[in-house]
C-alpha positions in Angstrom: 2.1 21.3 -4.3 -1.4 21.8 -2.7 -2.1 24.8 -0.5 -4.7 26.2 1.9 -6.2 29.6 1.4 -7.6 30.8 4.8 -9.6 33.9 5.5 -9.2 34.3 9.2 -11.4 35.9 11.9 -14.4 33.7 11.7 -15.9 32.5 15.0 -16.6 28.8 14.7 -19.3 26.7 16.4 -20.4 23.1 16.4 -19.2 19.6 17.2 -16.2 17.7 15.8 -15.2 14.0 16.3 -11.5 13.2 16.5 -10.0 10.6 14.0 -8.4 7.4 15.1 -5.0 7.8 16.6 -2.2 8.1 14.0 0.6 7.0 16.4 -1.4 4.0 17.5 -2.3 3.0 13.9 1.3 2.7 12.8 2.0 0.2 15.6 -1.2 -1.8 15.4 -1.2 -2.1 11.6 2.4 -3.3 11.7 1.4 -6.0 14.2 -0.8 -7.8 11.7 2.5 -9.3 10.3 2.8 -11.4 13.5 0.0 -13.8 12.5 -1.2 -15.7 9.4 -4.8 -15.3 10.6 -7.2 -12.4 10.0 -7.0 -9.2 12.0 -9.8 -6.6 11.8 -8.9 -3.1 12.8 -11.5 -0.3 13.3 -11.3 3.5 13.6 -8.3 3.7 11.3 -7.4 7.4 10.4 -7.7 8.1 6.7 -4.4 10.0 6.4 -1.4 9.8 4.1 1.0 8.1 6.6 -1.4 5.3 7.5 -2.6 4.7 3.9 1.0 4.5 2.8 1.7 1.8 5.5 -1.3 -0.2 4.3 -0.1 0.1 0.7 3.3 -1.3 1.8 1.6 -4.3 3.4 -0.4 -4.9 0.2 2.9 -4.8 -1.8 4.3 -7.4 0.6 1.4 -9.6 -0.4 -0.7 -9.1 2.7 -4.4 -9.5 1.9 -6.2 -6.2 2.7 -10.0 -6.0 2.6 -11.0 -2.3 3.2 -14.6 -2.7 4.5 -14.9 1.1 4.7 -12.5 4.0 5.1 -12.1 3.4 8.8 -12.1 -0.5 8.9 -9.8 -3.0 7.4 -9.3 -6.7 7.6 -5.7 -7.9 7.2 -4.3 -11.4 6.5 -0.6 -11.9 6.3 -0.6 -15.6 5.4 1.6 -15.3 2.2 4.1 -12.5 3.0 6.7 -11.8 0.3 9.6 -11.4 2.8 12.2 -10.6 0.1 10.2 -7.6 -1.1 11.5 -5.8 2.0 15.0 -6.0 0.5 14.0 -4.5 -2.8 14.6 -1.1 -4.2 10.9 -0.5 -4.6 10.4 -1.1 -0.8 13.4 1.1 0.0 12.0 4.0 -2.1 8.5 3.9 -0.7 9.2 3.1 2.9 11.9 5.7 3.1 9.1 8.4 2.9 7.5 7.0 6.1 9.2 6.7 9.4 6.4 4.4 10.5 7.8 1.7 8.3 10.4 1.0 10.9 7.6 -0.7 12.8 7.7 -3.7 10.4 11.1 -4.7 11.8 9.9 -6.2 15.1 7.2 -8.4 13.7 9.2 -9.5 10.7 12.2 -10.4 12.9 9.9 -12.3 15.3 8.0 -14.3 12.7 10.3 -14.5 9.6 13.7 -14.2 11.4 14.9 -11.3 9.2 14.0 -7.6 8.7 15.1 -4.6 6.7 15.0 -1.0 7.9 15.3 2.0 5.5 16.8 5.2 6.7 14.1 7.1 8.5 11.8 9.5 6.6 8.9 11.6 7.8 9.1 15.1 9.5 12.1 17.4 9.3 12.2 18.0 13.0 15.8 16.9 13.8 17.6 13.7 14.4 15.4 10.7 15.0 17.7 7.9 15.8 17.1 4.1 15.6 19.6 3.1 18.2 17.0 2.0 20.8 15.3 -0.3 18.3 18.5 -1.9 17.0 20.2 -2.3 20.4 17.0 -4.0 21.7 17.0 -6.4 18.7 20.6 -7.2 19.2 20.0 -8.1 22.9 17.3 -10.5 21.7 20.0 -12.2 19.5 19.6 -10.5 16.1 22.7 -9.7 14.0 22.8 -6.2 12.7 24.4 -5.0 9.5 24.3 -1.7 7.6 24.5 -1.9 3.8 26.2 1.3 2.8 25.6 0.8 -0.9 21.9 0.2 -0.4 21.6 2.7 2.5 19.5 0.2 4.6 19.8 -1.8 7.8 19.5 -5.6 7.8 18.7 -7.7 10.9 18.9 -11.5 10.9 18.3 -14.1 13.7 17.7 -17.9 13.4 15.9 -17.7 16.8 15.3 -14.7 19.0 15.9 -15.4 22.8 14.5 -13.5 25.7 16.7 -11.1 27.6 16.7 -8.3 30.1 16.7 -5.0 28.2 17.2 -1.6 29.9 16.2 1.0 27.3 18.5 4.1 27.1 15.3 6.1 26.5 11.6 5.3 26.9 11.1 5.4 23.1 7.5 4.7 22.2 8.3 3.2 18.8 11.4 1.5 20.2 9.4 -0.2 22.9 6.7 -1.2 20.5 9.2 -2.7 18.1 11.0 -4.7 20.8 7.7 -5.9 22.3 6.6 -7.2 18.9 10.0 -8.9 18.4 9.9 -10.5 21.9 6.4 -11.9 21.9 7.5 -15.1 20.0 11.1 -15.2 21.3 12.3 -18.1 23.2 12.0 -17.5 27.0 11.3 -14.4 29.0 12.0 -10.8 28.0 12.0 -7.9 30.5 11.9 -4.4 29.1 12.8 -1.8 31.8 12.4 2.0 31.2 9.7 1.0 28.7 7.3 3.6 27.2 3.8 3.4 28.7 1.8 5.7 26.4 -1.9 4.7 25.9 -1.1 3.6 22.3 1.6 1.3 23.6 -0.9 -0.1 26.1 -3.3 -0.6 23.2 -0.7 -2.6 21.3 0.1 -4.8 24.3 -3.6 -5.5 24.9 -4.1 -6.4 21.3 -1.1 -8.8 21.4 -2.5 -10.4 24.5 -5.8 -11.0 22.7 -3.8 -12.7 20.0 -2.2 -15.1 22.5 0.8 -13.2 23.7 1.8 -13.2 27.4 2.6 -9.7 28.6 2.5 -8.4 32.2 3.1 -4.9 33.5 1.0 -3.2 30.8 0.8 0.5 31.6 4.0 0.5 33.7 7.6 1.2 32.7 8.5 -2.5 33.1 7.1 -5.1 30.7 7.6 -8.8 31.2 7.0 -10.9 28.1 6.9 -14.7 28.1 7.5 -15.9 24.5 4.8 -18.0 22.8 5.0 -20.1 19.6 2.0 -18.7 17.8 -0.3 -15.7 17.6 -3.8 -15.7 16.2 -6.7 -13.6 14.9 -8.2 -10.6 16.8 -10.2 -7.5 16.4 -9.1 -4.0 17.5 -10.5 -0.5 17.7 -8.2 2.6 17.8 -8.4 5.2 20.5 -9.3 8.8 19.5 -6.2 10.8 18.5 -5.1 12.8 21.5 -3.1 15.2 19.3 -6.2 16.1 17.3 -8.1 16.6 20.5 -5.4 19.0 21.8 -5.4 20.8 18.5 -9.2 21.4 18.6 -9.0 22.7 22.2 -6.3 25.2 21.0 -8.4 26.1 17.9 -11.5 26.9 20.0 -9.4 29.2 22.3 -7.6 31.0 19.5 -10.8 31.7 17.5 -13.0 32.5 20.5 -15.3 29.6 19.5 -17.7 27.3 21.2 -16.7 23.8 20.1 -17.7 20.3 21.4 -15.2 17.5 20.9 -17.2 14.3 20.7 -16.1 10.9 21.9 -12.7 12.2 23.2 -11.6 9.2 25.2 -11.0 11.5 28.2 -9.6 8.8 30.4 -6.7 8.3 28.0 -5.7 12.0 27.7 -3.5 12.2 30.8 -2.3 15.7 31.6 -3.3 17.2 28.2 -6.5 19.0 29.5 -4.6 20.3 32.5 -1.9 21.8 30.4 -4.5 23.8 28.3 -6.2 24.8 31.6 -2.8 26.3 32.7 -3.1 28.6 29.6 -6.5 29.7 31.0 -8.7 27.7 28.6 -12.0 26.7 30.1 -13.5 23.3 29.3 -16.2 21.0 30.6 -16.3 17.2 30.5 -19.8 16.0 29.5 -19.7 12.3 29.6 -16.9 11.5 27.1 -17.3 14.8 25.3 -15.2 18.0 25.9 -17.1 21.2 25.7 -15.0 24.4 25.2 -17.1 27.6 25.6 -16.3 30.7 23.7 -13.8 32.9 25.6 -13.0 36.5 24.9 -9.7 36.1 26.7 -7.6 33.6 28.6 -4.8 34.1 31.1 -1.7 32.0 31.5 -1.1 30.8 35.0 2.1 31.3 36.9 3.9 28.9 39.3 2.9 29.3 42.9 5.9 31.6 43.6 4.9 33.9 40.8 7.5 32.8 38.3 6.8 32.3 34.6 5.1 29.1 33.7 7.2 26.5 31.8 5.6 23.8 29.7 7.9 21.1 28.4 7.6 17.7 26.9 8.2 14.5 28.8 7.6 10.8 28.3 4.2 9.6 29.3 2.5 10.3 31.7 4.2 13.7 31.0 3.1 16.1 28.2 3.5 14.8 24.7 5.9 16.7 22.4 3.4 16.6 19.6 1.3 19.3 21.3 4.0 21.8 22.1 3.5 23.5 18.8 -0.2 23.9 19.5 0.4 25.2 23.0 2.9 27.7 21.7 0.6 29.2 19.1 -2.3 29.3 21.6 -0.1 31.3 24.0 0.5 34.1 21.5 -3.0 35.4 22.1 -3.2 34.8 25.9 -2.6 37.2 28.7 0.8 36.5 30.2 4.0 34.7 29.3 5.2 31.1 29.0 8.5 29.4 28.3 8.1 26.4 25.9 10.8 23.9 26.3 11.0 21.3 23.5 13.5 18.7 24.8 13.2 15.9 22.3 13.6 17.5 18.9 16.0 20.3 18.1 14.3 21.6 15.0 10.6 21.6 16.0 10.5 25.2 17.2 11.9 26.7 14.0 8.4 27.4 12.6 8.1 30.3 15.1 9.5 32.8 12.5 6.3 32.5 10.6 4.3 33.4 13.8 6.6 36.4 14.4 5.9 37.5 10.8 2.2 37.3 11.7 2.8 39.7 14.6 3.4 37.3 17.5 5.8 38.2 20.3 8.2 35.3 20.6 11.8 35.0 21.7 13.5 31.9 20.2 16.1 31.3 23.0 17.8 28.4 21.3 16.7 25.3 19.2 14.9 23.9 22.2 13.3 26.9 24.0 11.0 29.7 23.1 9.5 32.4 25.3 6.0 33.6 24.2 4.7 37.0 25.4 1.0 36.8 25.1 -0.7 39.7 23.3 -4.0 39.3 25.0 -5.7 40.1 21.7 -4.5 43.7 21.8 -2.9 43.1 18.4 -4.4 40.4 16.2 -2.2 38.2 14.2 -2.2 39.1 10.5 -2.4 36.8 7.5 0.7 35.9 5.5 2.0 33.3 3.1 3.9 30.5 4.8 4.9 26.8 4.4 4.2 23.8 6.7 7.5 22.3 7.9 6.0 19.3 9.6 2.6 17.8 10.7 2.2 19.5 14.1 3.7 22.9 13.2 1.5 22.9 10.1 -1.6 22.6 12.1 -0.3 25.2 14.6 0.1 27.6 11.6 -3.4 26.7 10.4 -4.8 27.6 13.8 -2.9 30.9 13.7 -4.3 31.6 10.2 -7.9 30.9 11.3 -7.6 33.4 14.1 -5.7 36.0 12.1 -7.0 39.1 10.3 -6.9 38.8 6.5 -5.9 36.1 4.2 -3.2 33.5 4.8 -1.8 31.0 2.3 -0.3 27.8 3.7 1.9 25.8 1.3 3.2 22.2 1.5 -0.1 21.1 3.2 0.8 17.5 2.3 2.6 17.6 5.6 -0.7 18.4 7.4 -2.5 15.7 5.4 0.0 13.1 6.7 -1.5 13.5 10.2 -5.0 15.0 9.9 -7.8 13.5 7.8 -9.9 15.9 5.7 -9.1 18.7 8.0 -10.3 21.4 5.7 -13.7 19.7 5.2 -14.2 19.2 8.9 -13.2 22.8 9.8 -15.6 24.2 7.1 -18.4 22.3 8.9 -17.6 24.5 12.0 -17.7 27.7 9.9 -14.1 28.1 8.9 -13.3 29.9 5.6 -10.7 27.6 4.2 -10.2 26.4 0.6 -7.8 23.7 -0.7 -6.1 24.7 -3.9 -4.7 21.8 -5.9 -1.5 22.0 -8.0 -3.6 22.4 -11.2 -5.1 25.5 -9.7 -8.5 24.0 -9.0 -10.2 24.9 -5.7 -12.0 22.6 -3.4 -14.8 23.4 -1.2 -15.3 27.1 -0.5 
C-alpha cells in the first residue's frame, strides 16, 4: 500500500491548473456506448477511476485510441454485450461505482444491461433505487441474481414516460437520460439533477443527434430518436479540485493562482469559501488567492453560528464539505458542518482531532468546528485516507501542520486527483510518495 510522507509548514507559491472533471468524465465516457461512430473526448483526468472505466470499455471490445493522456477517441461499433454478464466484468466493475453509468446506454442501444453491486468510497449507503425505478418506468424489466450478486435489466423496446425522481440524483438523472434518448416517444424527467456536468452530458448528446430540452433546469424533456452519431467533447475543469486548491492556499498561508478555473460553472463554491474569510480575486478565468495570515468565519446576520451544508445543485456540493471542514480548523470563529447526503463522510474528523483540531462530532451527519485562529498549529501524525475527499482534506491538514505526517491508503486519493504529489511539489510542498516496495518518488 502506497503512502505519502509530508513535512508540513511550507508556504507554497505558484500556479496550478485543475484536471478535467472526474464526475463529468464517468458520465461522458459511458455515453460513447450510445453510438457505433467515433467520439473524441478531451481534458480527460488521468486518475484511477477514469482509467479503470476506459479499461472496462476496452474489455467490452470498444476501440480506444489514446491520442495523449488527456485525449481519447472511442468507437463502440463491435461491443461484446455478453461480457457485462461475465465474472471478469463483475469483479472489475465492482471496484468502481462509475460502472453503473453503463446501464443507461446499454439498455438504450442493446436492450439489456447488468449492474454490479456498487463499489467506490466507504462513505455510507449509496442506493441505486433512483436508477432502477427510472429504467422500470421506461419499460425495462428488473431482476436481481442473488447467486451472482448483480442486477439485470432487459427491455425489447424502451418507451417514453413521465418520471418524477424521488431525489435529484446526478448519476440517476444521467443514466435515465442516456436510456431515454433512443426510447420510443417522449420522456419527461422532473426533479432532475441540473449540475454543470449533467448539462455537459445533455449538450454532448444533443450534438450526437438527441432531442433534449430544459437543459440546466430540473425538468428535462427528451424526444426519442433512432440513432446517435459521432461528436467531440471537452471536459470542464474539476470544481472539486478547484475548491481543494482554494482551501490549500488558505490553510498554508500561500499565494496560489488557479488557472483556467471555469469560473462561470462554479456556482456558490467561491462564495462558501469567502464565508470562511478566504480572499480571492477573479482574473479572467483564473482565481488568485493571496497569502493570508488569518481568516475569519462569518456569522449569519443575526449573529448566530454559520452553518454550511450540502444541497443539490445549485446548492453546495457534498464533495467539498470535507475541505471546508479542515479549512475551518485554522480560521477565527466557529461553523457547523452538516453533511446531509452520506452518513459516514464525517468520520475522518478523529484524525483531525488527533492533530489538535477542536471539533465536536455531533452525530454521523454534523460536526461543529471551533477555529483555532492559528494559535495552536496542527501537528503531524500517521493516518489513513478513508475516501477520496477526506483523503485530500487530510493531505491539506498535513501540509499545514508542524512536523511530519504519514498518510496511508493514498490509492483513495489517486482515484480522484491526478499526480497530486507532483503538482504540489511544483508549488513548494515537501511531499514524497513511498511505494509498497519502499522506494521513494520525488523528494
